[in-house]
C-alpha positions in Angstrom: 18.3 9.2 -7.1 20.7 8.3 -9.9 20.2 9.2 -13.6 21.4 6.2 -15.6 20.1 7.5 -18.9 22.0 9.4 -21.6 20.1 12.7 -21.1 19.4 15.0 -18.3 16.5 14.0 -16.0 14.1 16.6 -14.5 12.3 15.3 -11.5 9.5 16.8 -9.4 9.3 15.5 -5.9 6.0 15.9 -3.8 4.6 14.4 -0.6 1.1 13.4 0.1 -0.7 12.2 3.2 -1.8 8.6 2.7 -5.0 7.0 4.1 -7.1 4.0 3.2 -10.9 3.5 2.9 -12.6 0.2 2.0 -12.7 1.6 -1.6 -8.9 2.0 -1.8 -6.0 4.3 -1.1 -6.6 8.0 -0.5 -4.0 10.7 -1.1 -4.3 14.3 0.1 -1.9 17.3 -0.1 0.1 17.7 3.1 2.6 20.2 4.5 3.7 17.9 7.3 6.7 16.7 5.3 9.3 19.0 3.9 11.0 17.7 0.7 14.3 19.3 -0.3 14.8 19.8 -3.2 11.2 19.8 -4.6 12.7 19.8 -8.2 15.9 18.2 -9.4 17.9 18.4 -12.6 20.2 15.3 -12.7 22.9 15.1 -15.4 23.6 11.7 -17.0 25.5 9.4 -14.6 25.0 11.8 -11.7 23.0 11.4 -8.4 20.8 13.7 -6.3 20.1 13.3 -2.6 16.6 14.1 -1.5 16.0 15.0 2.1 12.7 14.5 3.9 11.8 16.2 7.2 8.8 15.7 9.4 7.4 19.1 10.6 5.6 17.9 13.8 5.4 15.2 16.3 3.2 12.2 15.2 1.6 11.2 18.5 1.0 7.6 19.4 -0.5 6.4 16.1 1.7 6.0 13.1 1.2 8.5 10.2 1.6 7.3 6.6 2.8 9.3 3.6 3.7 8.7 0.0 6.6 10.6 -1.7 6.0 10.9 -5.4 8.9 11.2 -7.9 7.6 12.4 -11.3 10.0 12.6 -14.3 9.1 15.7 -16.3 9.5 15.9 -20.1 12.8 17.5 -21.1 14.0 18.6 -24.6 12.8 15.6 -26.6 14.4 16.6 -30.0 11.8 14.5 -31.9 12.3 11.5 -29.7 9.7 9.6 -27.8 10.4 9.5 -24.1 8.6 7.6 -21.4 7.9 9.6 -18.3 8.3 7.6 -15.1 6.5 7.9 -11.7 7.8 6.3 -8.6 6.0 6.4 -5.2 7.7 5.5 -2.0 5.9 4.8 1.3 7.0 6.8 4.4 5.8 6.0 7.9 6.3 8.3 10.9 5.8 7.1 14.5 7.0 8.3 17.9 6.2 5.0 19.5 8.8 2.2 19.6 6.2 -0.3 20.8 3.4 0.3 18.3 2.4 -2.9 16.4 -0.2 -3.8 13.8 -3.2 -5.8 14.9 -4.9 -7.1 11.7 -8.2 -8.9 12.0 -9.7 -10.7 9.0 -13.2 -11.6 7.9 -15.1 -12.5 4.6 -18.5 -10.9 3.9 -20.6 -10.7 0.8 -20.8 -7.1 -0.6 -23.5 -6.6 -3.3 -23.4 -10.4 -3.9 -19.6 -10.5 -4.2 -17.6 -12.3 -1.5 -15.0 -9.9 -0.2 -11.9 -10.4 2.0 -11.8 -7.6 4.7 -8.8 -6.7 6.8 -9.1 -4.2 9.7 -6.0 -3.0 11.4 -6.8 -2.1 15.0 -3.1 -1.5 15.8 -1.1 1.7 15.9 1.3 0.7 13.1 0.8 -0.4 9.5 0.7 -4.1 8.6 2.7 -5.2 5.6 1.0 -8.3 4.0 3.2 -10.5 1.9 2.2 -13.6 0.1 -1.5 -13.0 0.7 -3.4 -16.1 -0.4 -6.9 -17.5 0.0 -8.0 -21.1 -0.8 -11.2 -23.1 -0.6 -11.3 -26.1 1.7 -10.5 -28.4 -1.2 -7.2 -26.5 -1.8 -8.4 -24.6 -4.9 -6.8 -21.1 -4.8 -9.1 -18.1 -4.9 -8.1 -14.9 -6.8 -8.2 -11.6 -5.0 -9.0 -8.6 -7.2 -7.5 -5.1 -6.8 -4.6 -6.2 -4.7 -2.6 -3.0 -4.9 0.0 -2.2 -2.3 0.6 -4.8 0.4 -0.2 -2.5 3.3 -3.1 -2.1 5.8 -2.5 1.3 7.5 -3.0 1.8 11.2 -6.7 2.2 12.0 -7.6 1.4 8.4 -9.8 -1.2 6.7 -9.1 -2.8 3.3 -11.4 -4.8 1.0 -10.4 -7.3 -1.7 -13.2 -8.7 -3.8 -12.8 -12.4 -4.5 -13.1 -13.7 -8.1 -15.5 -16.4 -9.0 -14.8 -19.6 -7.0 -15.4 -23.2 -8.0 -18.2 -23.3 -5.5 -20.4 -20.5 -4.3 -18.9 -18.8 -1.3 -22.1 -18.5 0.7 -22.5 -17.9 4.4 -20.8 -20.7 6.5 -18.3 -21.8 3.8 -14.8 -22.1 5.2 -11.8 -20.5 3.5 -8.1 -20.7 4.4 -6.1 -17.5 4.6 -2.3 -17.4 4.4 0.0 -14.5 4.7 3.6 -13.9 5.8 2.9 -10.6 7.5 2.5 -8.8 9.8 4.3 -10.7 12.6 5.5 -13.6 10.5 3.8 -16.4 8.7 0.1 -16.8 9.5 -2.5 -19.3 8.5 -6.1 -19.2 9.7 -9.5 -20.4 8.6 -12.3 -17.9 8.0 -16.0 -18.5 7.8 -17.8 -16.5 5.2 -20.2 -14.2 7.0 -18.8 -15.3 10.3 -17.5 -11.9 11.5 -14.1 -11.3 13.2 
């Protein structure tokens, strides 16, 4: 970390286990990662190296963590200061051959069409450029996009905003993404399963 401001930065550094449910990301306290130092005082123009160590073997399936850097308020002297938070994903895996295996479907959940991704693989999938469009080419808006990851063994849901036409069972929708494994394009049928 480098402090590019004109005053000292006080940073708290913590680690969390990271999981996913259909409702979103879940973070829990963990002692599996050792962070050193857990607090840092960084003078203007100076840098601080942060070391991260994994306490135990991960097994075959990848484990996911988030490291959170929180700027703590210093001596404000009557000034308004914005506190910053930065989160960094960290993935630990012993397997060199683990891969993501993301399968897609669209279902209606409480009357709202929802794009669902299930990762059956042992490694996270990073989804870039995720797009949905109707057969006529009209783009559909995904709500609550958040971070572009589907963790190993996890399921993610994205509600789809109102479409030009009703997305009832049997309607075809085109999915495009550039990950995992490179560019991908496929047609999904609403209510058609995986």
